[in-house]
Every structure is written in structure tokens, then in C-alpha cells.
VOPAGU-2260 file (C-alpha; in pm, 1 decimal, decimal comma):
REM VOPAGU-2260
SITE   aa  ch    i         X         Y         Z
SITE  MET   A    0      -1,5      -1,5       4,4
SITE  ASN   A    1     145,0     342,0     -97,9
SITE  LYS   A    2     136,8     650,1     125,2
SITE  LYS   A    3    -178,8     792,5     -33,9
SITE  GLU   A    4    -363,5     475,3      10,6
SITE  THR   A    5    -239,9     454,0     374,6
SITE  ILE   A    6    -371,9     806,0     433,1
SITE  LEU   A    7    -709,9     714,3     265,3
SITE  LYS   A    8    -750,2     393,6     475,0
SITE  ALA   A    9    -656,0     576,9     808,2
SITE  ALA   A   10    -895,6     853,9     726,8
SITE  LEU   A   11   -1178,0     629,1     639,1
SITE  GLU   A   12   -1134,9     440,1     968,1
SITE  LEU   A   13   -1118,0     750,6    1182,3
SITE  LEU   A   14   -1394,2     939,9    1005,5
SITE  VAL   A   15   -1625,1     646,7    1060,5
SITE  GLU   A   16   -1514,4     576,2    1413,8
SITE  ASN   A   17   -1513,9     948,4    1540,4
SITE  GLY   A   18   -1740,0    1129,5    1294,1
SITE  ILE   A   19   -1639,5    1347,7    1006,3
SITE  HIS   A   20   -1647,5    1671,2    1196,8
SITE  ALA   A   21   -1478,0    1531,0    1508,9
SITE  THR   A   22   -1176,6    1394,9    1326,1
SITE  PRO   A   23    -885,3    1643,7    1278,3
SITE  VAL   A   24    -622,6    1597,7    1006,7
SITE  SER   A   25    -368,1    1564,0    1276,5
SITE  ALA   A   26    -535,9    1243,5    1400,9
SITE  ILE   A   27    -540,8    1112,2    1047,9
SITE  ALA   A   28    -173,7    1177,3    1008,2
SITE  LYS   A   29     -92,4    1008,5    1340,9
SITE  LYS   A   30    -294,2     687,9    1235,9
SITE  ALA   A   31    -132,4     698,8     889,6
SITE  ASN   A   32     212,9     724,1    1052,8
SITE  THR   A   33     292,9    1040,7     851,9
SITE  GLY   A   34     311,9    1411,5     891,6
SITE  MET   A   35      28,4    1660,4     828,9
SITE  GLY   A   36     248,5    1806,1     548,4
SITE  THR   A   37     234,6    1482,3     359,2
SITE  ILE   A   38    -138,6    1462,7     382,3
SITE  TYR   A   39    -163,0    1819,4     233,9
SITE  ASN   A   40      72,2    1712,8     -57,9
SITE  TYR   A   41    -187,6    1469,6    -156,9
SITE  PHE   A   42    -503,0    1666,3     -56,7
SITE  GLU   A   43    -539,6    2030,2     -33,9
SITE  SER   A   44    -793,4    2012,6     255,2
SITE  LYS   A   45    -985,6    1777,6     474,1
SITE  GLU   A   46   -1281,1    1828,8     244,8
SITE  ALA   A   47   -1068,5    1726,1     -48,7
SITE  LEU   A   48    -961,1    1411,5     143,9
SITE  ILE   A   49   -1314,0    1329,2     221,9
SITE  ASN   A   50   -1425,0    1372,6    -145,4
SITE  ALA   A   51   -1133,6    1145,1    -248,6
SITE  ILE   A   52   -1276,0     873,4     -17,1
SITE  TYR   A   53   -1626,4     933,2    -147,2
SITE  VAL   A   54   -1507,5     902,9    -509,1
SITE  ALA   A   55   -1315,0     585,1    -437,4
SITE  ILE   A   56   -1608,3     413,6    -276,4
SITE  LYS   A   57   -1833,5     523,3    -561,4
SITE  GLU   A   58   -1595,5     388,7    -823,2
SITE  GLU   A   59   -1571,8      55,4    -634,2
SITE  GLU   A   60   -1951,0      53,0    -616,5
SITE  LYS   A   61   -1987,4     111,9    -983,7
SITE  LYS   A   62   -1752,6    -182,8   -1063,2
SITE  VAL   A   63   -1972,0    -409,4    -865,0
SITE  LEU   A   64   -2304,6    -264,6   -1008,1
SITE  ASP   A   65   -2176,4    -287,0   -1364,6
SITE  THR   A   66   -2203,2    -665,5   -1336,0
SITE  VAL   A   67   -2575,7    -655,2   -1244,2
SITE  PHE   A   68   -2750,2    -514,9   -1549,7
SITE  ASN   A   69   -2830,7    -729,3   -1850,3
SITE  ASN   A   70   -3093,3    -619,1   -2097,1
SITE  ASP   A   71   -3177,6    -982,0   -2169,8
SITE  LEU   A   72   -3317,3   -1021,9   -1825,2
SITE  PRO   A   73   -3665,1    -903,1   -1711,7
SITE  VAL   A   74   -3670,7    -559,6   -1538,2
SITE  LYS   A   75   -3786,1    -706,5   -1205,4
SITE  ILE   A   76   -3493,1    -964,6   -1196,8
SITE  GLN   A   77   -3251,4    -688,2   -1279,8
SITE  PHE   A   78   -3395,8    -471,9    -993,6
SITE  GLU   A   79   -3377,1    -754,2    -745,6
SITE  LYS   A   80   -3010,9    -821,3    -833,5
SITE  TYR   A   81   -2931,6    -447,4    -812,4
SITE  TYR   A   82   -3093,6    -408,7    -471,9
SITE  THR   A   83   -2925,6    -723,1    -347,0
SITE  ILE   A   84   -2578,6    -632,6    -471,7
SITE  VAL   A   85   -2588,9    -286,8    -319,1
SITE  ILE   A   86   -2694,8    -431,8      22,8
SITE  GLU   A   87   -2410,6    -695,2      -8,0
SITE  PHE   A   88   -2155,2    -432,0    -116,7
SITE  PHE   A   89   -2224,4    -213,4     188,2
SITE  THR   A   90   -2266,0    -511,9     425,4
SITE  LYS   A   91   -1920,9    -648,6     325,5
SITE  ASN   A   92   -1772,8    -299,5     347,8
SITE  LYS   A   93   -1915,7    -160,0     678,0
SITE  LEU   A   94   -1667,7     127,7     689,7
SITE  TYR   A   95   -1791,9     239,8     351,9
SITE  PHE   A   96   -2140,4     230,2     482,8
SITE  GLY   A   97   -2051,2     409,7     791,1
SITE  PHE   A   98   -1873,7     680,3     589,1
SITE  MET   A   99   -2142,2     732,5     336,6
SITE  ASP   A  100   -2416,3     731,5     592,9
SITE  GLN   A  101   -2257,0    1034,3     755,0
SITE  LEU   A  102   -2262,3    1217,1     432,2
SITE  GLN   A  103   -2624,3    1207,2     342,1
SITE  ALA   A  104   -2693,5    1555,5     206,8
SITE  SER   A  105   -2368,5    1687,7     317,0
SITE  PRO   A  106   -2239,2    2005,8     160,2
SITE  ILE   A  107   -1875,5    1867,8     188,1
SITE  ILE   A  108   -1927,0    1653,6    -124,1
SITE  THR   A  109   -1852,9    1862,5    -425,0
SITE  ASN   A  110   -2058,1    1857,9    -742,1
SITE  GLU   A  111   -1768,5    1684,5    -927,9
SITE  SER   A  112   -1774,8    1408,9    -666,5
SITE  LYS   A  113   -2147,9    1379,0    -689,7
SITE  SER   A  114   -2130,2    1329,7   -1056,0
SITE  VAL   A  115   -1894,8    1034,4    -997,4
SITE  GLY   A  116   -2162,7     897,6    -750,1
SITE  TYR   A  117   -2436,9     959,9   -1010,5
SITE  ASN   A  118   -2236,9     775,4   -1262,8
SITE  ALA   A  119   -2212,8     479,3   -1034,1
SITE  ILE   A  120   -2588,0     428,7   -1051,6
SITE  GLU   A  121   -2630,6     490,5   -1426,3
SITE  GLY   A  122   -2726,3     130,3   -1483,1
SITE  ALA   A  123   -3004,8     164,7   -1229,5
SITE  ILE   A  124   -3128,3     483,8   -1395,7
SITE  SER   A  125   -3127,4     298,5   -1744,6
SITE  LEU   A  126   -3322,8      18,7   -1574,0
SITE  LEU   A  127   -3581,8     265,4   -1436,2
SITE  ILE   A  128   -3609,8     418,4   -1779,3
SITE  LYS   A  129   -3661,9      87,4   -1950,2
SITE  GLY   A  130   -3903,4     -25,4   -1683,3
SITE  LYS   A  131   -4113,7     293,4   -1740,2
SITE  ASN   A  132   -4099,1     260,9   -2117,9
SITE  GLU   A  133   -4229,4    -105,5   -2078,4
SITE  HIS   A  134   -4504,2      15,4   -1841,7
SITE  ILE   A  135   -4351,3    -206,4   -1562,3
SITE  ILE   A  136   -4235,2      75,5   -1335,0
SITE  LYS   A  137   -4452,2     368,4   -1233,6
SITE  ASN   A  138   -4407,3     681,2   -1445,8
SITE  ILE   A  139   -4251,4     889,9   -1167,5
SITE  ASP   A  140   -3938,4    1117,1   -1214,9
SITE  ASN   A  141   -3614,1     917,1   -1193,4
SITE  ASP   A  142   -3470,7    1133,6    -905,9
SITE  GLU   A  143   -3786,4    1065,7    -701,7
SITE  LEU   A  144   -3761,8     682,1    -763,2
SITE  LEU   A  145   -3392,2     693,8    -676,5
SITE  GLN   A  146   -3462,9     900,6    -359,8
SITE  PHE   A  147   -3730,3     629,7    -258,7
SITE  ILE   A  148   -3510,4     330,8    -345,0
SITE  GLY   A  149   -3197,3     476,4    -191,6
SITE  GLY   A  150   -3375,9     572,5     123,2
SITE  SER   A  151   -3501,9     205,4     169,8
SITE  ILE   A  152   -3147,7      81,7     108,7
SITE  LEU   A  153   -3015,3     322,3     367,5
SITE  SER   A  154   -3280,8     238,3     616,2
SITE  TYR   A  155   -3249,2    -135,0     564,5
SITE  LEU   A  156   -2866,4    -112,0     607,4
SITE  ARG   A  157   -2908,7      84,5     930,0
SITE  TRP   A  158   -3163,3    -176,7    1044,9
SITE  ILE   A  159   -2953,0    -480,7     981,6
SITE  ASN   A  160   -2663,5    -316,8    1172,6
SITE  LEU   A  161   -2865,8    -289,0    1490,8
SITE  PRO   A  162   -2730,0    -499,3    1778,7
SITE  ASP   A  163   -3064,7    -689,6    1804,6
SITE  HIS   A  164   -3070,1    -772,2    1429,2
SITE  ASN   A  165   -3185,3   -1130,1    1388,0
SITE  ASN   A  166   -3184,9   -1229,0    1017,8
SITE  LYS   A  167   -3427,7    -962,9     894,7
SITE  SER   A  168   -3538,7   -1065,0     541,8
SITE  LEU   A  169   -3377,0    -893,0     242,0
SITE  LYS   A  170   -3624,7   -1074,9      20,4
SITE  ASN   A  171   -3917,4    -915,6     206,3
SITE  GLN   A  172   -3754,6    -578,0     179,0
SITE  ILE   A  173   -3704,4    -616,1    -206,6
SITE  THR   A  174   -4063,5    -724,4    -238,7
SITE  LEU   A  175   -4183,6    -421,5     -51,1
SITE  VAL   A  176   -3975,3    -178,1    -262,1
SITE  TRP   A  177   -4062,6    -351,7    -585,2
SITE  ASP   A  178   -4436,3    -347,6    -507,5
SITE  ALA   A  179   -4409,7      25,2    -433,0
SITE  ILE   A  180   -4249,4     115,2    -764,2
SITE  LYS   A  181   -4408,8    -130,7   -1001,3
SITE  GLU   A  182   -4694,8      -8,6   -1224,9
């Protein structure tokens, strides 16, 4: 792992553990076993570092999501695969989820970083468009549909991470969301 990757990993761990606003760059430098100057050689500010982590997570997510969509499969099957893979991605990468959960509607994330995030879900957007064109999915604005679907994913991930979680059913969650968006 090179120095930049070490900084990103240390920052991710501390930002999730302590919170974005409660983690100073000095603590990140200490955990990364480097000086603050080295961090600023790679990232012009703490916000730039946070955006770099966000972009890296979204790029990894996109790689995983790109394996989901296949126009030969029915819209419903693709939707179920999409929903499942997103849950699995963030369940396997709990630090990623902890980081992204803190950033909901955060002004720290730049428009440039948000466009990378939006690009990560372009397959889902295409699927929604296809579903609406085939009269399978309700004719509701894509941003509204994404807000609803994303909100259910976020809520489900928070729910399954509760200490008293006892095998809550992902299949039931997918059925509830599908039933809400299907025409």
C-alpha cells in the first residue's frame, strides 16, 4: 500500500469511528504514521480528502453494479439483483457504509464528486427508464424513484446493523420496494 492509500485508509477508519466533524487531520496523520504536510501534499484540505474517499467508494460500487445489469433479463430480476448487490456491497464494506451514511446531504461533497456518484448508478437509472418505457415501473421522475429506493436501502442497512438484528429478510424488503415502484 502506498502512502496515499495509507492516508485514505486511516482517514476512512477514523472518520467512521469518530465522525467527520470530530476527526482532525492531525489524528489522520498520526494513524497513517505520516506528517500533516504529507497529507496536504496529496489533498489540499480535509474536504478534498473526504471527497477522495467518497469518489473511491463510488468507483468501487460502480464496478460491482456494472455486473448486475443485463438487458436480456426481465426488469424485475435486474432490480432484485441491483438491490441485493448494493446491500451486499455495503454489508461487506461496513466502513464504506458508515462513511456514506454520515454524508447524506452533506455540503462537503462537491458537485464533481456527486457526478461520480451519479455515474455509479447509471445502470439503475437506465433500468428505471426501461421499466417505465415498458410500463412495468410507475411513471415517476427518476430522481424521486432513486430517492425512494436509496432511502429504503439506507434504512435497511441501518436496520440490519442494529445490535438486536436477527436475520431480517432482504427478500421481504425487496418485495416491499418492488411493489411500491411497479406499475
